C-alpha positions in Angstrom: -4.4 21.9 -12.8 -1.7 19.3 -13.0 0.9 21.9 -11.8 -1.4 22.8 -8.8 -1.7 19.1 -7.8 2.0 18.6 -8.1 2.6 21.6 -5.9 0.1 20.3 -3.3 1.9 16.9 -3.3 5.2 18.7 -2.6 3.7 20.7 0.2 2.3 17.5 1.8 5.6 15.7 1.5 7.4 18.8 2.9 5.2 18.7 6.0 5.8 15.0 6.4 9.6 15.3 6.2 9.6 18.3 8.6 8.5 15.9 11.4 11.3 13.5 10.5 13.8 16.4 10.5 12.7 17.5 13.9 13.7 14.1 15.2 17.1 14.3 13.3 17.7 17.8 14.8 17.3 16.5 18.3 19.8 13.8 17.6 22.2 16.3 16.1 22.3 18.3 19.3 23.7 15.4 21.2 26.1 14.1 18.5 28.7 16.5 17.1 28.9 15.3 13.5 26.8 15.2 10.3 24.0 12.7 10.8 23.5 9.8 8.4 19.9 9.0 7.5 19.1 5.8 5.7 16.1 5.9 3.4 15.4 2.2 3.6 13.2 0.5 0.9 11.6 3.8 -0.2 10.7 4.3 -3.9 12.6 6.6 -6.2 10.0 9.4 -5.9 10.1 9.4 -2.1 13.9 9.4 -2.0 14.2 12.2 -4.6 11.5 14.3 -2.8 13.3 14.0 0.5 16.7 14.9 -1.1 15.2 18.0 -2.7 13.7 19.1 0.6 16.6 18.6 3.0 19.6 19.2 0.7 23.0 18.0 2.0 22.3 18.2 5.7 22.0 15.6 7.0 23.7 13.0 4.8 21.0 10.9 3.1 21.7 7.3 2.1 19.2 5.3 -0.1 19.4 1.7 1.0 17.8 -1.3 -0.7 16.1 -3.9 1.5 18.8 -6.4 0.6 21.5 -4.1 2.1 20.2 -4.1 5.6 23.7 -4.0 7.1 24.3 -0.5 5.6 21.0 0.8 7.1 22.0 -0.5 10.6 25.0 1.9 10.6 22.8 5.0 10.2 21.7 7.3 13.0 18.1 7.4 11.7 16.2 5.0 9.4 13.2 6.2 7.4 11.3 3.1 6.2 7.9 1.4 6.0 6.5 -0.2 9.1 6.9 -3.9 8.7 9.8 -3.6 6.3 12.0 -3.0 9.3 11.1 -4.1 12.8 11.3 -1.7 15.7 14.2 -3.7 17.0 16.1 -2.7 13.8 18.7 -1.0 15.9 20.4 -2.9 18.7 19.6 0.0 21.1 16.8 2.1 19.5 16.3 5.4 21.3 12.9 6.5 22.4 11.4 9.4 20.4 11.3 12.6 22.5 7.8 13.1 24.0 7.5 16.7 22.6 8.0 15.5 19.1 5.9 12.4 19.4 3.1 14.5 20.8 2.7 16.2 17.4 1.3 12.9 16.0 -2.2 11.4 16.6 -2.7 8.6 19.2 -3.5 5.8 16.7 -0.2 6.4 14.9 1.8 6.5 18.2 0.3 3.2 19.3 1.5 1.6 16.0 5.2 2.2 16.9 5.2 1.5 20.6 6.7 -1.4 22.5 5.6 -1.7 26.1 4.3 1.8 25.9 7.6 3.3 24.7 7.6 4.9 21.2 10.7 3.5 19.5 9.9 5.0 16.1 8.2 8.1 14.9 5.2 7.8 12.6 5.5 10.1 9.6 2.9 9.1 7.1 0.1 6.6 7.0 -1.1 5.6 3.5 -4.0 3.3 2.6 -4.8 0.8 -0.1 -8.1 1.3 -1.9 -10.3 0.1 -4.8 -11.0 2.4 -7.7 -13.5 2.0 -10.6 -14.4 4.0 -13.7 -17.7 5.7 -12.8 -19.2 5.7 -16.3 -18.2 2.2 -17.1 -19.6 0.8 -13.9 -22.9 2.5 -14.6 -22.8 1.1 -18.2 -23.1 -2.4 -16.8 -26.0 -1.5 -14.5 -24.1 -1.0 -11.2 -23.3 2.0 -9.0 -21.4 0.9 -5.9 -19.0 -1.9 -5.0 -19.7 -2.5 -1.3 -19.1 -6.2 -1.2 -16.7 -8.6 -2.9 -19.6 -10.3 -4.6 -20.6 -7.0 -6.2 -17.0 -6.3 -7.3 -16.7 -9.8 -8.9 -20.1 -9.4 -10.6 -19.0 -6.0 -12.0 -15.8 -7.7 -13.3 -17.9 -10.5 -15.0 -20.3 -8.1 -16.6 -17.5 -5.9 -17.9 -15.6 -8.9 -19.2 -18.6 -10.0 -21.3 -19.0 -6.5 -22.7 -15.3 -6.2 -23.4 -15.2 -9.5 -25.3 -18.2 -8.6 -27.4 -17.1 -5.0 -28.0 -15.9 -3.7 -31.4 -14.5 -0.6 -29.7 -10.7 -0.8 -29.6 -10.4 1.0 -26.3 -13.0 -1.2 -24.6 -11.4 -4.3 -26.1 -8.2 -3.5 -24.3 -9.7 -2.3 -21.0 -9.6 -5.3 -18.8 -11.9 -5.7 -15.7 -9.2 -5.5 -13.1 -5.8 -3.9 -13.5 -3.1 -3.6 -10.9 0.7 -3.3 -10.6 1.4 -7.0 -9.9 5.1 -6.4 -10.9 5.4 -4.1 -7.9 6.1 -6.3 -4.8 4.4 -3.9 -2.4 1.2 -3.6 -4.5 1.0 -7.3 -4.8 1.4 -7.8 -1.1 -1.1 -5.1 -0.4 -3.7 -6.7 -2.7 -3.2 -10.1 -1.0 -3.5 -8.4 2.4 -6.7 -6.7 1.3 -8.2 -9.9 0.0 -7.3 -11.8 3.2 -9.0 -9.1 5.2 -12.0 -9.1 2.8 -12.5 -12.8 3.1 -11.6 -13.6 6.7 -11.4 -10.3 8.6 -8.8 -9.0 11.0 -8.3 -12.2 12.8 -7.4 -14.1 9.6 -5.1 -11.4 8.5 -3.4 -11.4 11.9 -2.9 -15.2 11.8 -1.3 -14.9 8.3 1.1 -12.1 9.2 2.1 -13.8 12.5 3.0 -17.0 10.6 4.9 -15.1 7.9 7.0 -13.4 10.6 7.6 -16.8 12.2 8.8 -18.0 8.7 6.2 -20.7 8.3 6.8 -22.4 4.9 4.5 -21.2 2.1 3.1 -24.7 1.5 2.1 -25.0 5.1 0.8 -21.5 5.2 -1.4 -22.1 2.1 -3.2 -25.0 3.8 -3.6 -23.4 7.2 -7.1 -22.8 8.4 -7.6 -19.1 9.3 -11.3 -18.8 9.5 -14.6 -19.4 7.5 -14.8 -18.4 3.9 -17.7 -16.5 2.3 -19.2 -19.8 1.0 -19.2 -21.4 4.5 -16.1 -23.5 4.0 -12.8 -23.5 5.7 -10.8 -20.4 4.8 -7.1 -20.9 4.2 -4.4 -18.6 2.7 -4.6 -20.8 -0.3 -8.2 -19.9 -0.8 -7.2 -16.2 -0.8 -4.5 -16.9 -3.5 -6.9 -19.0 -5.5 -9.2 -15.9 -5.9 -6.5 -14.1 -7.9 -5.9 -17.3 -9.9 -9.7 -17.6 -10.6 -9.8 -13.9 -11.8 -7.0 -14.6 -14.2 -8.7 -17.8 -15.6 -11.9 -15.9 -16.1 -10.2 -13.2 -18.1 -10.7 -10.4 -15.6 -7.1 -9.5 -15.2 -4.8 -7.6 -17.5 -2.8 -10.3 -19.3 0.5 -8.8 -18.1 -0.7 -8.1 -14.6 2.4 -9.8 -13.1 4.8 -7.4 -14.8 2.9 -4.1 -14.6 4.5 -1.3 -12.6 2.8 1.8 -11.2 4.0 3.8 -14.2 2.1 1.4 -16.5 -1.1 1.8 -14.4 -0.7 5.6 -14.7 -0.3 5.3 -18.5 -3.4 3.0 -18.8 -5.4 5.4 -16.6 -4.4 8.4 -18.7 -5.3 6.5 -21.9 -8.7 5.7 -20.3 -8.0 1.9 -20.5 -9.0 0.9 -16.9 -12.3 -0.4 -15.6 -11.3 -1.3 -12.0 -8.0 -1.1 -10.2 -6.4 -1.0 -6.7 -3.5 1.2 -5.5 -2.4 3.2 -2.6 -3.9 6.6 -2.0 -0.5 8.2 -2.5 -0.4 6.8 -6.0 -3.8 8.4 -6.9 -2.4 11.7 -5.8 0.2 11.5 -8.6 -2.4 11.1 -11.4 -3.7 14.2 -13.2 -7.0 15.5 -11.9 -8.8 15.2 -15.3 -7.8 11.5 -15.3 -8.6 10.6 -11.6 -11.9 12.5 -11.8 -13.3 9.6 -13.9 -13.0 7.3 -11.0 -14.7 6.6 -7.6 -12.7 5.0 -4.8 -13.6 3.2 -1.6 -12.0 0.9 1.0 -11.5 -2.6 -0.3 -14.9 -4.4 -0.1 -15.6 -7.3 2.2 -17.3 -10.7 1.9 -20.2 -11.6 4.1 -17.9 -13.8 6.3 -15.6 -10.9 7.3 -17.1 -9.6 10.5 -14.0 -7.7 11.6 -12.8 -5.0 9.3 -9.5 -3.2 9.0 -7.8 -0.8 6.6 -4.7 -1.9 4.8 -2.4 1.1 5.5 1.4 0.9 5.3 3.0 3.4 7.7 6.3 5.3 7.0 8.3 5.6 10.2 11.6 7.0 11.4 13.7 4.8 13.8 
């Protein structure tokens, strides 16, 4: 089964890269030299998969976010939306209409400026909550549709874990995530901001981050109404994670855990609740992931506008 799932993942990624190569092919027609494609800020698995699929044509160049000047010299940049702005190139070329037409309208709108597509959407991922089905049932709950329900489940499981004499239960913390991975940590904070304040609160925060508002100012900035009726600030969102840690819900090494650690914990059946990208779940063996249910991140009562946290891989 694992071999089949791996093959499906390769096929999916092959289809994704095919669209990007179509764009590169169009550029190659007009420029008589080997094209340079910068893989900017992608993880090792994404970089290696693309290398395996395209071979030596065009020239691929893995670039870290700190080496932005190297990426600017490339003919095409494959990156995550938000990691590089659409004005990444001084003169970004519009994507040919016949290629852009192969994508869906919602993706096209995400990469347009004044109606002109300056990047090609390749893959949209999304961040989701996962929980162990049997363990959630064991504390008398079935679904986690609200943040209050999720926190109640964490509290109930923590009481059970602390009283348990079972070694596996004793080490299965209520909420485990890859806090050592910058992207996962940012996605979790984004999901919590959306959960607590809705789309308007999230939009306010992202706009101020782009404008380089100092963190201490950002933390105290009012962005809506919290679930308890008080003033919602970004500091309130951050405090939720702090409160989970103080209550003993979080894995004690949450701030250093990487995705490979989450996979190992899942395979050893040592997870109660977690949050990752859908693409991560696709890399876990079926017999392991079958123990879990997943859903979009739950909201609080105050969040009237909902949105899905979904990073977008694009080609510029």
